[in-house]
N, CA, C and O of each residue as an XYZ file, in Angstrom:
412
protein
N      24.099    -23.319     15.114
C      23.441    -24.028     13.181
C      22.993    -23.260     12.670
O      23.171    -22.143     13.157
N      22.310    -23.337     11.642
C      21.956    -22.645     11.277
C      20.733    -22.954     10.663
O      20.784    -24.172     10.493
N      19.271    -22.385     10.078
C      18.169    -23.087      9.486
C      18.118    -23.054      8.368
O      18.762    -22.412      7.538
N      16.651    -24.371      8.222
C      16.398    -24.599      6.835
C      15.194    -23.793      6.790
O      14.032    -23.984      7.151
N      16.208    -22.227      5.893
C      14.965    -21.785      5.833
C      16.108    -20.873      4.143
O      16.695    -19.791      4.157
N      16.039    -21.499      3.425
C      16.245    -21.092      1.123
C      17.884    -20.745      1.504
O      18.520    -19.709      1.702
N      18.148    -21.986      1.494
C      20.209    -22.304      1.826
C      21.171    -22.409      2.396
O      22.351    -22.544      2.070
N      19.944    -22.259      4.513
C      21.152    -22.403      5.182
C      21.210    -23.323      5.015
O      20.654    -23.909      4.086
N      22.354    -24.115      6.393
C      22.254    -25.546      6.490
C      21.618    -26.036      7.850
O      21.394    -25.472      8.921
N      21.450    -27.111      7.447
C      20.184    -27.625      8.457
C      21.332    -28.001      9.627
O      22.498    -28.303      9.371
N      20.873    -27.934     10.666
C      21.635    -27.775     11.923
C      21.625    -29.360     12.241
O      20.738    -30.100     11.816
N      22.548    -29.733     12.918
C      23.646    -30.804     12.805
C      22.329    -31.933     13.783
O      21.294    -31.810     14.438
N      23.631    -33.384     13.107
C      22.781    -34.062     12.976
C      22.253    -34.628     14.827
O      21.569    -35.650     14.885
N      22.522    -34.102     15.814
C      22.517    -34.639     17.497
C      21.220    -33.375     17.544
O      20.134    -33.452     18.118
N      21.510    -32.785     17.122
C      20.242    -31.080     16.737
C      19.196    -31.908     17.045
O      18.702    -32.447     18.035
N      18.959    -31.797     15.419
C      17.753    -32.822     14.213
C      17.371    -33.225     15.327
O      16.723    -32.664     16.210
N      17.903    -34.465     15.230
C      17.262    -35.870     16.930
C      16.745    -35.992     17.979
O      15.999    -36.853     18.445
N      17.429    -34.522     18.597
C      17.429    -33.727     19.999
C      15.211    -33.301     20.009
O      14.191    -33.393     20.692
N      15.770    -32.834     18.653
C      14.482    -31.188     18.636
C      13.063    -32.386     18.015
O      11.888    -32.235     18.350
N      13.525    -33.422     17.158
C      12.914    -35.356     17.008
C      11.879    -35.636     18.368
O      10.714    -35.747     18.751
N      12.962    -35.646     18.655
C      12.418    -36.483     20.408
C      11.570    -35.830     21.151
O      10.845    -36.427     21.947
N      11.529    -34.001     20.936
C      10.942    -33.777     21.152
C       8.597    -32.791     20.421
O       7.675    -32.072     20.807
N       9.035    -33.559     19.371
C       8.341    -33.592     18.471
C       8.049    -31.698     17.541
O       7.006    -31.158     17.174
N       9.360    -31.279     17.479
C       9.254    -30.929     16.603
C      10.883    -30.931     14.849
O      12.114    -30.907     14.862
N      10.147    -30.959     14.067
C      10.060    -30.728     12.898
C      11.518    -29.907     12.569
O      11.303    -28.882     11.922
N      12.726    -30.104     12.829
C      14.099    -29.203     12.304
C      14.093    -28.859     11.580
O      14.908    -27.938     11.546
N      13.187    -29.100      9.998
C      13.734    -28.188      8.214
C      12.524    -27.361      8.406
O      12.351    -26.458      7.587
N      11.351    -27.577      9.688
C      10.434    -26.172      9.699
C      11.057    -25.199     10.574
O      10.402    -24.156     10.551
N      11.967    -25.138     11.262
C      12.760    -24.521     12.057
C      13.415    -23.692     11.596
O      14.508    -23.953     11.094
N      12.683    -21.908     11.672
C      13.516    -20.288     10.400
C      14.048    -20.042     11.495
O      13.820    -20.447     12.635
N      15.285    -18.864     10.774
C      16.232    -18.362     11.857
C      14.949    -16.791     11.633
O      14.012    -16.604     10.858
N      15.643    -15.847     12.897
C      15.035    -15.112     12.328
C      15.122    -14.243     11.258
O      14.146    -13.519     11.063
N      15.955    -14.164     10.615
C      15.998    -13.344      9.215
C      15.460    -14.192      7.937
O      15.393    -13.848      6.757
N      14.906    -16.079      8.904
C      13.844    -16.198      7.595
C      12.178    -15.383      8.009
O      11.622    -14.582      7.258
N      11.663    -15.813      9.283
C      10.596    -15.619      9.531
C      10.075    -13.741      9.047
O       8.946    -13.293      8.845
N      11.901    -12.799      8.981
C      11.033    -11.521      8.235
C      10.858    -12.001      7.409
O       9.698    -12.357      7.205
N      12.120    -12.375      6.208
C      12.114    -12.372      5.426
C      10.864    -12.779      4.418
O      10.609    -12.246      3.338
N       9.909    -14.237      5.276
C       9.446    -14.968      4.892
C       7.150    -13.482      4.686
O       6.301    -13.470      3.795
N       7.249    -12.721      5.945
C       6.107    -12.154      6.670
C       6.884    -11.051      4.780
O       6.564    -11.067      3.592
N       7.829    -10.389      5.528
C       8.074     -9.116      4.200
C       7.578     -9.723      3.500
O       6.435     -9.286      3.370
N       7.801    -10.848      2.686
C       7.510    -11.328      1.367
C       6.010    -11.433      1.057
O       5.372    -11.396      0.004
N       5.482    -11.659      3.085
C       3.813    -11.491      2.580
C       2.856    -10.134      2.271
O       1.695    -10.035      1.874
N       3.853     -9.160      2.629
C       2.770     -7.660      2.638
C       2.477     -7.746      4.541
O       1.419     -7.823      5.167
N       3.600     -7.702      4.912
C       3.641     -7.558      6.537
C       4.646     -6.823      6.567
O       5.708     -7.131      6.027
N       4.353     -5.247      7.502
C       6.372     -4.876      7.687
C       5.882     -4.420      9.442
O       5.189     -4.826     10.375
N       6.859     -3.235      9.030
C       6.737     -2.932     10.758
C       6.998     -4.346     12.426
O       6.600     -4.548     13.574
N       8.121     -5.029     11.152
C       7.964     -6.181     11.770
C       9.271     -6.190     13.332
O      10.393     -5.694     13.228
N       8.801     -6.790     14.500
C       9.654     -6.641     15.140
C       9.924     -8.081     15.586
O       9.221     -8.873     14.958
N      10.783     -8.689     16.538
C      11.461    -10.088     16.608
C      11.529     -9.989     17.888
O      12.655     -9.584     18.178
N      10.625    -10.224     19.188
C      11.534    -10.370     20.618
C      12.163    -11.614     21.218
O      11.242    -12.300     21.663
N      12.883    -11.975     21.343
C      13.893    -13.087     21.536
C      13.351    -13.569     23.105
O      13.814    -12.747     23.896
N      12.509    -14.644     23.861
C      11.734    -14.681     25.325
C      12.236    -16.043     25.456
O      11.428    -16.889     25.838
N      13.834    -16.515     25.119
C      14.028    -18.058     25.343
C      15.118    -18.212     26.772
O      15.595    -19.144     27.419
N      15.156    -17.128     26.794
C      15.303    -17.408     27.941
C      14.680    -17.437     29.172
O      15.198    -18.044     30.110
N      13.636    -16.859     29.281
C      12.723    -17.290     29.945
C      11.711    -18.360     30.357
O      11.352    -18.767     31.462
N      11.191    -18.846     28.461
C      10.549    -19.710     28.533
C      11.642    -21.480     28.406
O      11.039    -22.551     28.336
N      13.785    -21.397     28.401
C      14.212    -22.313     28.559
C      14.544    -22.667     30.071
O      15.233    -23.663     30.291
N      13.976    -21.714     31.353
C      14.655    -21.635     32.394
C      14.756    -22.729     33.014
O      15.771    -23.367     33.293
N      13.440    -22.993     33.277
C      12.996    -24.615     33.564
C      13.802    -25.548     33.423
O      14.229    -26.449     34.145
N      13.965    -25.196     32.333
C      14.514    -26.741     31.439
C      15.984    -26.893     31.595
O      16.672    -27.641     30.901
N      16.444    -26.088     32.609
C      18.085    -25.763     32.530
C      18.743    -27.083     33.281
O      19.520    -27.762     32.610
N      18.505    -27.420     34.454
C      17.948    -28.969     34.844
C      18.317    -30.469     34.588
O      18.777    -31.457     35.160
N      17.663    -29.885     32.945
C      16.817    -30.704     32.494
C      17.485    -30.904     31.349
O      18.517    -31.572     31.290
N      17.295    -30.705     31.007
C      18.578    -30.440     29.214
C      20.169    -30.346     29.049
O      20.667    -29.468     29.754
N      20.783    -30.847     28.507
C      22.419    -30.315     28.395
C      22.456    -28.765     27.897
O      21.927    -28.179     26.952
N      23.390    -28.330     29.046
C      23.619    -26.492     27.811
C      24.188    -26.914     26.566
O      24.740    -25.939     26.057
N      24.268    -27.652     26.049
C      25.044    -27.487     24.761
C      23.777    -27.517     23.434
O      24.100    -27.070     22.334
N      22.002    -28.209     23.708
C      21.189    -28.720     23.385
C      20.862    -27.181     23.613
O      20.432    -26.663     22.583
N      20.975    -26.142     24.915
C      20.018    -25.384     25.011
C      20.654    -24.211     24.497
O      19.985    -23.706     23.595
N      21.744    -23.586     24.764
C      22.602    -22.682     23.507
C      21.522    -22.736     22.554
O      20.784    -21.763     22.712
N      21.100    -23.597     21.508
C      20.550    -23.915     20.008
C      18.962    -22.970     20.370
O      18.760    -21.849     19.903
N      18.298    -23.462     20.974
C      16.842    -23.227     21.097
C      16.708    -21.763     21.823
O      17.212    -21.424     22.894
N      15.902    -21.010     20.958
C      15.026    -19.615     20.630
C      13.884    -19.880     20.870
O      13.491    -21.033     20.693
N      13.366    -19.277     21.155
C      11.193    -19.016     21.305
C      11.358    -17.510     20.883
O      12.358    -16.840     21.140
N      10.499    -17.162     20.354
C       9.896    -15.443     19.887
C       8.833    -14.674     19.192
O       8.130    -14.899     18.207
N       8.968    -13.517     20.180
C       7.365    -13.076     19.368
C       7.829    -12.322     18.397
O       8.996    -11.962     18.245
N       6.708    -12.025     17.589
C       7.276    -11.881     16.031
C       5.556    -10.828     15.865
O       4.420    -11.239     15.632
N       5.916     -9.832     16.036
C       5.054     -8.701     15.863
C       4.305     -7.539     14.012
O       4.648     -6.425     13.616
N       3.387     -8.428     13.491
C       3.945     -7.508     12.467
C       2.387     -6.434     11.695
O       1.184     -6.684     11.627
N       2.891     -5.717     11.424
C       1.588     -5.025     10.492
C       1.615     -5.345      9.540
O       2.617     -5.903      9.093
N       0.515     -5.127      8.808
C      -0.450     -5.360      7.464
C      -0.891     -4.319      6.538
O      -1.056     -4.953      5.496
N      -1.121     -3.349      6.347
C      -1.762     -2.574      5.701
C      -3.140     -3.470      4.773
O      -3.148     -4.486      4.078
N      -3.907     -2.758      5.083
C      -5.079     -3.039      3.714
C      -4.880     -3.395      3.104
O      -3.745     -3.771      2.808
N      -5.900     -3.521      2.479
C      -6.257     -3.871      0.923
C      -6.603     -2.403      0.335
O      -6.349     -1.468      1.094
N      -7.142     -2.102     -0.904
C      -7.130     -0.736     -1.270
C      -8.881     -0.884     -1.666
O      -9.412     -1.995     -1.639
N      -9.531      0.153     -1.964
C     -10.832     -0.068     -1.770
C     -11.734      0.241     -0.812
O     -11.487      0.436      0.378
N     -12.752      0.281     -1.337
C     -14.141     -0.002      0.206
C     -13.560     -1.075      1.199
O     -12.811     -1.996      0.874
N     -13.956     -0.846      2.272
C     -14.100     -1.831      3.329
C     -15.169     -1.837      4.252
O     -15.426     -0.759      4.789
N     -16.056     -3.133      4.638
C     -17.081     -2.723      5.857
C     -16.853     -2.525      7.077
O     -16.983     -3.600      7.662
N     -16.672     -1.983      7.540
C     -16.630     -1.779      9.886
C     -16.406     -3.248      9.873
O     -15.176     -3.234      9.907
N     -16.727     -4.495      9.848
C     -16.116     -5.925     10.257
C     -14.664     -5.830      9.815
O     -13.749     -5.551     10.591
N     -14.491     -6.112      8.342
C     -13.610     -6.288      7.941
C     -12.057     -5.534      8.223
O     -10.936     -6.026      8.354
N     -12.709     -3.666      8.259
C     -11.382     -2.795      9.329
C     -11.127     -3.765     10.822
O      -9.942     -4.044     11.002
N     -11.836     -4.147     11.593
C     -12.325     -3.965     12.346
C     -10.876     -5.225     12.900
O      -9.910     -5.261     13.662
N     -11.641     -6.131     11.839
C     -11.519     -7.249     12.599
C      -9.532     -7.606     13.035
O      -8.603     -7.017     12.483
N      -9.444     -8.248     13.680
C      -7.622     -8.700     14.140
C      -7.007     -9.221     13.561
O      -7.592     -9.014     12.497
N      -6.327     -9.722     13.343
C      -5.495    -11.085     12.028
C      -5.050    -11.615     13.397
O      -5.158    -10.713     14.227
N      -4.502    -12.971     14.032
C      -3.130    -13.601     14.491
C      -2.780    -14.823     14.057
O      -3.277    -15.480     13.142
N      -2.125    -15.012     14.586
C      -1.612    -15.874     13.925
C      -0.325    -16.213     14.825
O       0.560    -15.465     15.242
N      -0.515    -17.548     14.978
C       0.988    -18.404     16.281
C       2.173    -19.390     15.225
O       1.908    -20.381     14.546
N       2.802    -19.059     15.309
C       3.758    -19.914     14.880
C       4.211    -20.534     15.645
O       4.865    -19.971     16.523
N       4.039    -22.264     15.656
C       5.127    -23.277     16.247
C       6.065    -23.805     15.531
O       6.179    -24.170     14.361
N       6.761    -23.774     16.521
C       7.640    -25.009     15.900
C       8.230    -25.691     17.141
O       8.956    -26.677     17.017
């Protein structure tokens, strides 16, 4: 299935129900393409996505059916954002921005 990220279809009902039972709203789950598109629209560059689903879900193999696990993934997304134009203070230029996306 593909996620609801602007024109893509929603997951099958049974997947959406399974995600809901785990506390995940399936309408807020995006595909990798959607995350990259959204970050790009916000001015981020050098976007990389690393799938870590195999490591995250390895402990779930005996508890969740493979028919569900094949649709689940986790990712680490790293991106850069250039500073604005004009002068910045040292605290502004050295402050790190962190974003966590939990779905």
